[in-house]
C-alpha positions in Angstrom: 91.6 53.6 150.8 89.7 50.4 150.3 87.9 48.8 153.2 90.1 46.0 153.9 93.2 47.9 153.2 95.4 48.7 156.6 96.7 52.5 156.9 100.0 52.6 156.1 102.8 53.3 158.5 104.0 56.9 157.2 107.6 58.1 158.2 109.3 61.1 157.1 113.2 62.0 156.5 115.5 64.4 158.3 118.1 65.9 156.1 121.2 65.8 158.2 123.5 66.6 155.0 121.3 69.5 153.8 118.1 70.5 151.9 116.8 72.5 149.5 114.4 74.0 146.6 116.6 72.9 143.7 118.5 69.5 143.1 122.1 69.7 141.9 122.8 73.5 142.8 123.8 75.7 145.7 120.6 78.1 144.9 118.5 78.1 147.7 120.3 75.5 149.9 119.7 74.9 153.6 122.4 73.5 155.7 121.7 71.0 158.1 121.5 73.6 161.1 119.9 71.9 164.5 117.4 74.1 164.6 116.0 73.6 160.9 116.1 70.0 161.6 114.2 70.4 165.0 111.6 72.4 163.0 111.0 69.5 160.5 111.0 67.0 163.6 108.5 69.0 165.4 106.1 69.6 162.4 106.2 65.9 161.5 105.5 64.9 164.7 102.4 67.0 164.9 101.1 66.3 161.7 100.8 62.6 162.3 104.0 60.8 160.7 105.0 58.1 163.0 108.7 58.3 162.7 111.8 60.0 160.9 114.9 58.4 159.3 118.4 59.6 159.9 120.7 58.6 157.1 124.5 58.0 157.9 127.7 58.9 156.0 130.7 61.0 155.9 128.2 64.0 154.7 125.7 63.4 157.1 125.5 64.9 161.0 125.8 61.6 163.2 122.6 60.0 163.3 122.4 58.8 167.1 123.6 62.4 168.0 121.1 64.2 166.2 118.1 61.7 167.1 118.9 62.3 170.9 118.9 66.1 170.5 115.9 66.0 168.3 114.2 63.4 170.9 114.0 66.2 173.4 111.8 68.3 171.4 109.3 65.9 170.2 106.4 63.7 171.7 105.5 60.6 169.9 108.2 60.5 166.9 110.1 57.4 166.2 113.9 57.7 165.4 114.8 55.2 162.7 118.6 55.6 163.4 121.0 54.4 160.8 123.7 52.0 162.4 126.8 51.0 160.3 128.5 47.9 161.7 132.2 48.2 161.8 132.4 52.0 162.6 132.4 50.8 166.4 132.2 47.9 168.4 128.7 46.0 168.9 129.0 46.7 172.6 129.4 50.4 172.0 126.6 50.7 169.8 124.5 48.3 172.2 125.3 51.1 174.6 124.3 53.9 172.1 121.0 52.1 171.4 119.8 51.4 174.7 120.7 54.6 176.0 118.9 56.3 173.3 115.9 54.1 173.7 115.7 55.0 177.3 116.1 58.7 176.7 113.4 59.1 174.2 111.2 56.5 176.2 111.2 53.7 173.7 111.1 55.5 170.5 113.9 54.0 168.9 114.2 52.0 165.4 117.6 50.9 164.1 118.3 50.9 160.3 121.1 48.6 159.4 123.7 50.0 156.7 126.0 47.6 155.5 126.9 48.7 151.8 127.9 52.2 150.3 131.2 53.5 148.7 134.2 51.5 149.3 136.3 54.5 149.5 134.2 56.0 152.2 133.9 52.8 154.3 137.8 52.5 154.2 137.9 56.0 155.5 135.7 54.7 158.4 138.2 51.5 158.7 136.2 49.0 157.0 138.3 47.4 154.6 136.0 44.3 153.6 134.9 43.2 150.3 130.9 43.3 149.4 129.8 40.1 150.6 132.1 39.9 153.4 130.9 43.1 154.7 127.6 40.9 155.5 129.5 38.0 157.0 131.0 40.6 159.5 127.8 42.2 160.1 125.9 38.9 161.0 128.6 38.4 163.8 128.1 42.0 164.8 124.6 42.0 165.5 125.1 38.5 167.1 126.8 40.1 170.0 124.7 43.6 169.7 121.6 41.6 170.1 122.7 39.3 172.7 123.9 42.4 174.6 120.6 44.3 174.2 118.6 41.3 175.2 120.4 39.6 178.0 123.1 42.2 179.1 126.1 40.2 178.3 127.7 38.4 175.6 130.9 36.4 174.7 131.6 35.3 171.2 134.5 34.6 169.0 134.1 34.4 165.4 136.0 35.3 162.0 135.4 38.9 162.3 134.2 39.8 165.8 135.4 38.7 169.1 133.7 39.6 172.5 135.1 38.5 175.8 132.4 38.9 178.6 131.1 42.1 177.1 128.3 43.5 179.2 125.4 46.2 179.1 124.6 47.7 182.4 121.3 49.2 181.5 118.8 47.8 179.5 116.4 49.4 176.8 112.9 50.1 177.0 111.8 48.2 174.4 112.1 44.1 174.7 113.4 42.4 173.9 115.4 45.3 171.7 114.4 48.0 169.3 113.3 46.8 166.0 115.9 46.2 163.1 115.2 47.5 159.7 117.4 46.9 156.7 117.5 47.3 153.0 119.8 45.8 150.5 119.3 44.3 146.9 122.2 41.8 146.9 121.9 38.0 147.4 124.1 38.3 150.3 122.3 41.3 151.9 119.0 39.5 151.4 120.5 36.2 153.0 121.7 38.5 156.0 118.6 40.3 156.3 116.3 37.4 156.4 118.0 35.9 159.1 117.8 38.9 161.6 115.9 41.9 160.8 112.2 42.7 161.3 111.5 45.1 158.4 112.8 44.8 155.1 113.1 48.0 153.2 113.3 48.5 149.3 113.7 51.7 147.1 110.8 52.9 145.1 111.4 50.7 142.1 108.7 49.8 139.6 105.8 47.7 141.2 106.8 44.5 139.1 110.4 44.9 140.2 109.2 45.3 144.0 107.0 42.5 143.9 109.9 40.2 142.4 112.4 41.5 145.5 109.6 40.8 148.1 108.8 37.3 146.7 112.6 36.5 147.0 112.8 37.9 150.3 109.9 35.9 151.6 110.9 32.8 150.1 114.5 33.3 151.9 113.0 34.0 155.3 110.7 31.2 155.1 113.7 28.9 154.6 114.7 30.2 158.0 111.5 29.7 159.5 111.0 33.6 159.8 108.7 36.5 158.7 109.6 39.7 157.9 107.4 42.8 157.1 108.0 45.4 154.5 108.5 49.1 153.8 109.5 51.3 151.0 111.6 54.4 150.5 110.1 57.1 148.2 110.2 61.0 147.6 107.1 62.4 147.1 105.8 65.7 144.7 102.1 65.9 145.7 100.0 68.9 144.4 96.3 69.5 144.0 96.4 68.5 140.4 98.5 66.4 138.4 99.5 69.2 136.1 100.8 71.2 139.1 102.8 68.2 140.4 104.6 67.3 137.3 105.2 71.3 136.8 106.9 71.1 140.5 109.1 67.9 139.5 110.3 69.9 136.6 111.3 72.7 138.7 113.1 70.7 140.9 115.6 69.6 138.3 115.2 73.0 136.4 118.8 74.1 137.3 120.7 71.0 137.1 123.3 71.1 134.6 124.2 68.1 132.2 127.5 68.0 133.5 126.7 67.6 137.0 124.2 64.6 136.1 127.1 62.9 133.9 129.7 63.5 137.1 127.2 62.0 139.5 126.3 59.0 137.4 129.7 58.1 136.9 130.5 58.5 140.6 127.3 56.2 141.4 128.7 53.4 138.8 132.5 53.7 139.6 132.7 54.3 143.4 129.9 52.5 144.8 129.4 48.4 144.9 125.9 48.5 145.9 123.5 46.3 144.0 120.6 48.8 144.9 122.4 51.6 143.4 123.2 50.3 140.1 119.2 49.3 140.1 118.5 52.9 140.7 120.7 54.2 138.1 119.4 51.5 135.6 116.2 53.0 135.9 117.0 56.0 133.8 120.4 55.7 132.5 121.0 59.4 133.3 118.9 60.7 130.8 116.3 63.4 131.3 113.8 62.1 128.8 113.5 58.6 130.6 112.3 59.7 133.9 108.9 58.4 134.2 110.0 55.0 134.9 106.7 53.7 135.9 103.2 55.3 135.9 103.7 58.3 138.2 107.1 57.1 139.3 109.7 59.5 138.3 113.3 59.1 138.7 114.5 62.8 138.3 116.2 62.8 142.0 118.5 59.9 141.1 120.1 61.9 138.7 122.0 63.5 141.3 121.3 61.9 144.6 123.0 58.6 145.8 120.3 56.0 147.2 116.7 56.4 147.1 116.1 58.1 143.5 112.5 57.9 142.6 109.2 59.9 143.5 105.7 59.3 143.3 104.4 62.4 141.4 100.6 63.5 141.0 97.4 64.8 142.6 96.5 63.2 146.0 94.3 60.8 144.5 96.9 59.8 141.8 99.7 59.0 144.3 97.4 57.5 146.9 96.4 54.8 143.8 100.1 54.2 143.2 100.7 53.6 146.8 97.8 51.2 147.1 99.5 49.3 144.4 102.5 48.8 146.9 100.6 48.2 149.6 98.8 45.1 147.6 102.4 43.7 147.2 102.9 43.7 151.0 104.3 46.9 151.6 103.3 48.4 155.2 105.7 51.0 155.9 106.5 54.4 153.7 109.6 56.3 154.4 108.9 59.5 152.4 110.7 62.8 151.8 110.7 65.8 149.6 112.3 69.1 148.6 112.6 71.2 150.7 111.5 68.6 153.5 109.6 71.0 155.9 107.4 72.4 153.3 106.9 68.8 151.8 106.0 67.4 154.9 103.1 69.5 155.2 101.8 69.0 151.6 102.1 65.2 152.1 100.3 65.5 155.3 97.6 67.8 154.0 96.8 66.7 150.5 98.0 62.7 150.7 97.2 61.8 154.4 93.3 62.5 153.9 93.3 60.0 150.7 95.3 57.3 152.7 93.2 57.5 155.8 95.6 58.9 158.1 94.9 61.2 160.7 96.9 64.5 161.0 96.9 67.4 163.4 93.2 67.1 164.4 93.6 69.8 167.0 94.2 72.5 164.7 90.9 71.4 162.2 89.3 74.6 163.3 86.2 75.6 165.5 82.5 76.0 165.0 80.6 79.0 165.8 77.2 79.2 167.7 75.3 78.4 164.3 77.4 75.1 163.6 79.3 76.7 160.8 83.0 76.0 160.5 85.4 79.0 160.8 88.2 79.2 158.1 91.3 80.8 159.1 92.3 83.5 156.5 94.8 85.8 158.4 95.2 89.4 157.7 93.1 91.7 159.9 93.5 92.4 163.8 90.5 90.2 164.3 91.9 87.0 162.2 89.8 88.0 159.1 87.7 84.7 159.7 85.8 83.6 157.3 82.7 81.3 157.8 81.3 78.9 155.8 78.7 76.1 156.6 79.0 72.5 156.4 82.0 70.1 157.7 
């Protein structure tokens, strides 16, 4: 990390729809069992990640309920909880957000999710066209914010009507928990710059991210506002570049061409998300076009909706790529890797030192009476402690 670079705010992902060793297959799959999700949350809390993202969708465990369960087993970890306007009233979501903020002692972040599959949205009772959903969201969060900040709201709009809505108990964070948002469409950007604190982008090549950041900054400036920026990326970090690329190949080694074709058709035909179309366009469903920028690998996006790119390489290589995004204005990283428990350790142990981030210093090891550092190597009754000199 350069002397002038600020440390990156690094969050991790809670796989509430399941996890696994391979993409696109049931081999070595792990369901979203709460004990496993708790393992991940406790690990990343101890390893030094600042928070976790919990997604939303019909295939996911409910984000607020899961965050409440995990908050009881963590200490510092923040919970970036997905909130989809239209699935419940703004008053109800205000109560959810305020209660979770109090239960977790001020550890709530809110991730606004407006887009997605029109079919899934219709199942949730949302029957609005793409741009209309953002107009609806603007009215929704007008009421939601008033309730969190003042305790009451009366509003009559085209989509939302609230008559003397009340919030009995305020959140811990004043005036409200921070709002995050990711959306690439013009309507999404216009909505975001009027309201959110942090704008998120998926992991596109740096030149495309730079264009998007410039567009968002200009739109925010017209509103007299500033927003900060974050990026959503997968990570495949190993001790060498060669090992990392081998791990990337392994991740999709059981992925069949027919599975890729079906997934890509679904992304194109069943989603009106501009961001999803941008992700799919990076590789076009082709296995031979997956390195879309130096060390930026789009293999995850062959079958996974949403964030589909990973940074692949050694700690020094991946840190260098992250610094390129940092120089564009990225301050927050929301990472993930398959499986999420093991990869959380790899990223913390290998990448964090290159980024100047602290991790679990309490377990770094002891020194003997001669100043030598003991290395835990496991095995015998005595722990098979090896002793080496130096720091």
